C-alpha positions in Angstrom: 25.0 -19.8 -27.5 23.3 -20.5 -24.2 19.5 -20.4 -24.2 17.7 -19.2 -21.0 14.0 -19.1 -20.4 12.4 -17.0 -17.7 8.8 -17.8 -16.7 7.1 -14.8 -15.1 8.4 -11.3 -15.2 8.1 -9.6 -11.8 11.0 -8.4 -9.7 12.7 -11.8 -9.5 12.4 -12.3 -13.3 13.7 -8.9 -14.1 16.7 -9.2 -11.8 17.5 -12.6 -13.2 17.4 -11.3 -16.8 19.6 -8.3 -15.9 22.2 -10.4 -14.1 22.2 -13.2 -16.7 22.8 -10.5 -19.4 25.6 -9.0 -17.4 27.3 -12.4 -17.0 26.7 -13.6 -20.6 26.1 -10.8 -23.1 25.6 -13.4 -25.9 22.9 -15.6 -24.3 19.5 -15.9 -25.8 17.0 -14.9 -23.0 13.3 -15.6 -23.7 10.7 -14.3 -21.2 7.2 -15.7 -21.0 4.5 -13.8 -19.2 0.8 -14.2 -18.7 0.3 -10.4 -19.0 1.4 -7.7 -21.5 2.9 -5.4 -18.8 6.3 -5.1 -17.3 7.6 -5.9 -13.8 5.9 -3.9 -11.1 6.2 -3.9 -7.3 3.0 -5.3 -5.7 3.9 -3.4 -2.5 3.3 -0.1 -4.4 -0.2 -0.9 -5.7 -2.0 0.5 -2.6 0.2 3.7 -2.8 -1.1 4.2 -6.4 -4.7 3.6 -5.2 -4.6 6.4 -2.6 -2.9 8.8 -5.1 0.5 8.9 -3.4 2.3 7.8 -6.6 1.4 7.9 -10.3 0.6 4.6 -12.2 4.1 4.5 -13.8 5.8 4.6 -10.4 4.5 1.0 -9.7 7.1 -0.1 -12.4 10.4 0.7 -10.8 12.6 -0.7 -13.6 11.0 1.4 -16.3 8.8 0.6 -19.3 8.6 -2.9 -20.7 9.8 -1.6 -24.1 12.8 -0.1 -22.5 13.7 -3.2 -20.5 13.3 -5.5 -23.5 15.5 -3.2 -25.5 18.2 -2.6 -22.9 18.5 -6.3 -21.9 18.1 -7.6 -25.4 15.2 -9.9 -24.4 12.7 -11.9 -26.4 9.4 -11.1 -24.6 6.4 -13.3 -25.2 3.3 -11.4 -23.8 0.1 -13.2 -22.8 1.8 -16.6 -23.3 1.7 -18.5 -20.0 3.6 -21.7 -19.6 1.2 -24.6 -18.9 3.7 -27.4 -18.2 7.3 -28.3 -17.7 9.4 -31.3 -18.3 12.4 -30.5 -16.0 14.5 -33.4 -17.0 14.4 -32.4 -20.7 14.3 -28.7 -19.8 11.2 -28.4 -22.0 8.4 -25.8 -21.7 4.9 -26.6 -22.7 2.3 -24.1 -23.9 -1.5 -24.1 -24.1 -1.5 -24.4 -27.9 0.4 -27.7 -27.8 3.8 -26.2 -28.7 7.0 -26.7 -26.8 10.4 -25.0 -26.4 13.7 -26.4 -25.0 16.4 -24.5 -23.1 19.7 -24.9 -21.4 18.5 -23.1 -18.2 15.0 -22.3 -17.0 13.9 -19.9 -14.2 10.5 -20.2 -12.7 9.5 -16.8 -11.2 5.8 -16.9 -11.5 5.1 -15.2 -8.2 1.9 -15.5 -6.2 -1.7 -14.5 -6.5 -4.3 -13.2 -4.0 -6.3 -15.9 -2.4 -10.0 -15.7 -3.1 -11.8 -18.6 -1.3 -14.5 -20.5 -3.2 -17.3 -19.1 -1.1 -20.8 -18.0 -2.2 -20.8 -14.4 -3.4 -17.0 -14.0 -3.6 -17.4 -13.0 -7.3 -20.1 -10.4 -6.8 -19.5 -6.9 -8.3 -18.0 -4.7 -5.6 -15.8 -7.5 -4.1 -12.2 -6.6 -4.7 -8.8 -8.2 -4.2 -5.5 -6.4 -4.1 -2.3 -7.9 -5.6 -1.8 -6.9 -9.2 -1.5 -3.6 -11.0 -4.9 -4.4 -12.6 -6.4 -4.9 -9.1 -5.1 -1.4 -8.1 -6.6 0.2 -11.2 -10.0 -1.4 -10.6 -10.2 -0.2 -7.0 -8.9 3.3 -7.7 -11.4 3.7 -10.5 -14.3 2.7 -8.2 -13.0 5.2 -5.5 -12.5 8.0 -8.0 -16.0 7.6 -9.3 -17.4 7.8 -5.8 -19.0 4.3 -6.0 -17.7 3.4 -2.6 -19.3 5.1 0.4 -18.4 2.5 3.0 -16.0 -0.4 2.9 -15.2 -3.7 4.6 -11.7 -5.1 4.5 -11.5 -8.8 5.3 -8.0 -9.7 6.5 -5.8 -7.8 8.9 -2.8 -8.6 6.7 0.0 -6.4 5.4 -2.1 -5.8 2.2 -5.4 -5.4 4.1 -4.1 -2.7 6.4 -2.9 -0.7 3.3 -6.3 -1.0 1.7 -7.7 0.4 5.0 -5.3 3.3 4.6 -6.6 3.8 1.0 -10.2 4.0 2.3 -9.3 6.5 5.0 -7.5 8.6 2.4 -10.7 8.8 0.4 -12.8 9.6 3.5 -14.6 6.2 3.3 -15.8 4.8 6.6 -14.1 1.4 6.9 -14.3 -1.8 9.0 -11.5 -4.3 9.3 -12.3 -7.9 10.2 -10.1 -10.9 10.6 -10.5 -14.6 11.6 -7.6 -14.7 14.0 -7.6 -13.7 17.6 -5.8 -10.5 16.9 -4.3 -8.4 14.1 -1.2 -9.5 12.3 -1.6 -12.8 14.0 1.4 -14.7 12.4 3.8 -11.9 13.2 2.6 -9.8 16.1 2.6 -10.6 19.8 -0.8 -10.1 21.4 0.5 -7.1 23.3 1.7 -5.5 20.1 -1.5 -6.2 18.2 -3.6 -4.6 20.9 -1.7 -1.4 20.6 -2.0 -1.4 16.8 -5.8 -2.0 17.1 -6.3 0.8 19.6 -4.4 3.2 17.3 -6.7 2.2 14.3 -9.8 2.6 16.4 -8.6 6.1 17.5 -8.4 7.0 13.8 -12.0 5.9 13.2 -11.5 2.4 11.9 -13.7 -0.3 13.3 -11.8 -3.5 14.1 -13.4 -7.0 14.7 -11.2 -10.1 15.2 -12.3 -13.7 15.4 -14.6 -13.2 12.5 -14.4 -16.0 9.9 -16.1 -15.3 6.5 -18.8 -17.8 5.5 -20.3 -16.1 2.4 -21.3 -12.8 0.9 -24.8 -11.6 0.1 -26.1 -8.7 -2.0 -28.8 -6.6 -0.5 -31.8 -5.2 -2.4 -30.1 -1.7 -2.4 -27.0 -3.1 -4.0 -24.8 -3.1 -0.9 -22.9 -6.2 0.1 -23.1 -8.1 3.4 -20.3 -10.4 4.6 -21.8 -13.1 6.7 -19.5 -14.6 9.3 -19.5 -18.2 10.5 -20.7 -17.0 13.9 -23.7 -15.3 12.2 -22.4 -11.7 12.5 -23.1 -9.6 9.5 -21.1 -6.6 8.1 -22.6 -4.5 5.4 -20.8 -2.1 3.1 -20.8 -0.8 -0.5 -17.5 -2.6 -1.2 -15.6 -5.6 0.3 -11.9 -6.1 -0.2 -10.7 -9.7 0.4 -7.1 -9.6 1.6 -6.6 -13.0 3.4 -3.2 -14.0 1.9 -1.5 -15.3 -1.2 -1.1 -18.6 -3.0 2.1 -19.5 -4.9 1.6 -19.7 -8.7 2.9 -23.3 -9.1 -0.3 -25.1 -10.3 1.1 -25.6 -13.8 4.0 -27.7 -12.2 1.8 -30.4 -10.9 3.3 -33.9 -11.6 6.4 -32.2 -13.0 8.7 -33.9 -10.5 9.9 -30.7 -8.9 10.0 -30.7 -5.1 7.2 -28.4 -4.0 5.7 -27.7 -0.6 3.6 -24.5 -0.8 6.3 -23.2 -3.1 9.2 -24.7 -5.1 12.1 -25.8 -2.9 15.5 -24.3 -3.8 19.0 -24.4 -2.5 21.3 -21.4 -1.8 21.9 -21.0 -5.6 18.1 -21.0 -6.2 18.5 -24.4 -8.0 15.6 -26.8 -7.7 16.0 -30.6 -7.5 16.6 -30.7 -11.2 19.9 -29.5 -12.8 19.4 -26.4 -14.9 16.0 -25.5 -13.3 15.8 -22.6 -10.9 13.1 -20.7 -9.0 13.1 -17.3 -7.4 10.6 -14.9 -5.8 7.2 -15.5 -4.3 6.8 -18.9 -6.0 9.7 -20.5 -4.1 10.8 -21.6 -0.7 14.5 -20.9 0.2 16.3 -22.0 3.4 15.3 -19.9 6.5 18.5 -18.8 8.1 16.8 -18.8 11.6 14.9 -22.1 11.6 16.9 -24.0 9.0 13.8 -25.0 7.1 12.5 -24.2 3.6 10.1 -21.2 3.9 8.5 -18.7 1.5 9.3 -15.2 2.7 7.5 -13.2 0.1 8.9 -9.7 0.3 10.1 -7.5 -2.6 13.8 -7.4 -1.4 14.0 -11.2 -1.2 12.5 -11.6 -4.6 15.0 -9.3 -6.2 18.0 -10.8 -4.5 16.8 -14.3 -5.4 16.3 -13.3 -9.0 19.8 -11.9 -9.1 21.3 -15.1 -7.7 19.4 -17.3 -10.1 20.4 -15.2 -13.1 24.1 -15.3 -12.2 24.1 -19.0 -11.7 22.1 -19.7 -14.9 24.6 -17.7 -16.9 27.6 -19.4 -15.3 28.8 -17.3 -12.4 28.4 -18.8 -8.9 26.4 -16.8 -6.4 24.5 -17.7 -3.3 21.4 -16.3 -1.5 21.6 -15.7 2.3 20.0 -13.8 5.2 16.6 -15.3 4.5 14.6 -14.5 7.7 11.0 -13.7 8.3 10.4 -10.0 8.1 6.9 -8.3 8.2 6.7 -4.6 7.8 3.7 -2.3 7.9 3.7 1.4 7.4 0.2 2.9 7.4 -1.7 6.0 8.7 1.5 7.4 10.3 2.1 4.1 12.1 5.1 1.8 11.7 5.3 -1.8 12.8 8.0 -4.4 12.1 8.3 -8.0 13.1 11.5 -9.8 12.6 11.9 -13.6 13.2 9.5 -16.5 13.7 6.9 -15.8 16.4 5.7 -19.4 16.3 8.9 -20.6 17.9 8.3 -18.5 21.0 7.3 -20.3 24.2 6.4 -19.5 27.8 9.8 -20.3 29.1 11.6 -17.9 26.9 13.1 -14.6 28.1 11.0 -11.6 27.2 12.2 -8.0 26.9 9.5 -5.3 26.8 9.9 -1.5 26.6 7.6 1.4 25.9 8.0 5.2 25.8 6.5 8.0 23.7 8.5 6.9 20.7 8.8 3.1 20.7 7.1 -0.1 21.8 9.4 -3.0 21.8 8.7 -6.7 22.6 11.5 -9.2 22.0 11.9 -12.9 22.9 14.9 -15.1 23.1 15.9 -18.5 24.6 19.2 -20.0 25.7 19.8 -20.8 22.0 19.4 -17.3 20.8 17.0 -14.6 19.7 13.6 -15.6 18.3 11.4 -12.7 17.4 11.3 -8.9 17.7 8.2 -6.6 17.4 8.9 -2.9 17.3 6.4 0.0 16.8 7.8 3.4 15.7 11.2 2.4 14.2 10.7 3.2 10.5 14.1 4.8 10.0 16.0 2.0 12.0 14.3 -1.2 10.7 17.2 -2.1 8.3 19.8 -1.9 11.0 17.6 -3.8 13.5 17.1 -6.6 10.9 20.8 -6.8 10.2 21.5 -7.0 13.9 18.9 -9.8 14.3 20.4 -11.8 11.4 23.9 -11.4 13.0 22.5 -12.7 16.3 20.8 -15.6 14.6 24.0 -16.6 12.8 26.1 -16.3 16.0 24.3 -16.2 19.3 27.4 -14.9 21.0 28.0 -12.1 18.4 28.4 -8.5 19.6 27.1 -5.5 17.8 29.7 -3.3 16.2 30.2 0.1 17.7 28.6 1.9 14.7 25.4 -0.1 15.1 25.3 0.4 18.9 25.9 4.2 18.6 23.2 4.5 15.9 20.6 2.8 18.0 21.5 4.8 21.0 21.3 8.0 19.0 17.8 7.0 17.8 16.7 6.7 21.4 16.6 2.9 21.8 17.3 1.8 25.4 20.5 0.1 26.3 18.5 -2.9 27.5 17.2 -3.6 24.0 20.6 -3.1 22.5 22.1 -5.5 25.0 19.2 -7.9 24.2 20.4 -7.9 20.6 23.9 -8.8 21.8 25.5 -5.4 22.0 27.2 -5.5 25.4 30.7 -5.0 24.0 32.2 -2.7 21.4 35.0 -3.3 18.9 
């Protein structure tokens, strides 16, 4: 009987367990978690905070008890793995015990970055990543403890926390250390439009503000002091400056690790029988042909499914791994597809704006590089698929269904042609 271990039980871990059980109904599947709760979607935590969904809705696969029963799992709650011998396929635990397996999946995810700065652990300083983080912030808002807020980090999480504050009627300021919002994904022209929209809705935005430390005032309020000396005071401060892969326990294990664990198209690491999936790993970027962590819920679930199938004996590969950043907040939609860092001054630029859309896209002679679109919420999936197709084959044409859909949605022919849609089949 095959013995499989899954370390971490988020979306990737769940999908791996589900797929492994499908392929091998007789396998022993042991799951080790550092919590006692089931897999939840981190993207839904801010929706819970503002009251858009109930607590249970953060757990899209159902209760932990139901999952364990339906998939016939052995679930070890609050038992983190503290070390791994990948050659021996041996897990190590904090109490000195070990366990050996035929196949092991590492799906430990990522955690919110809290820089080691003075005052970062003061009461009233929040982070937002886990279900527990969401409960803590919602509790403070429901009790009326937050009358003003500062959000540090114009990230995909940070902007959703801003939305939470607005939903509660809490005056909010958003600051970021970069030159403009969504710096790693948005062109400056796109970011300026997003900032103006936020400011029209009453949110103060200040970029090029790097946090130095946090102080507590005599009245209990918190002041974020920036490296340039500027000070921002509020009742609460949310730090949303990024995530760190949970791979510290693998130090000196021999696994190939950059920021995350490097995997091939089957989610296998450099050791036979050891796999990784989700936010803790780096798979091959279809566009740039380099290993990259693209920490989105859809990727984590797909990677988990691939890993589970391969661990159980059925060959499956992960593909279409491109950078996608999506923000939907305060009736505003923004998506970035592709690697903006590859864009240069000699590239071709397409730009379009009307009452519905703002589009800025860049390509070179070698193919499309990056697209920013504002206002395309119901078309994002199709645009992404067209982008992937263009990356895989620079001379590819859009099929007639895609072209007609985009035309029906009001996208200009120039943009459709820019995606490669000049001919129909």
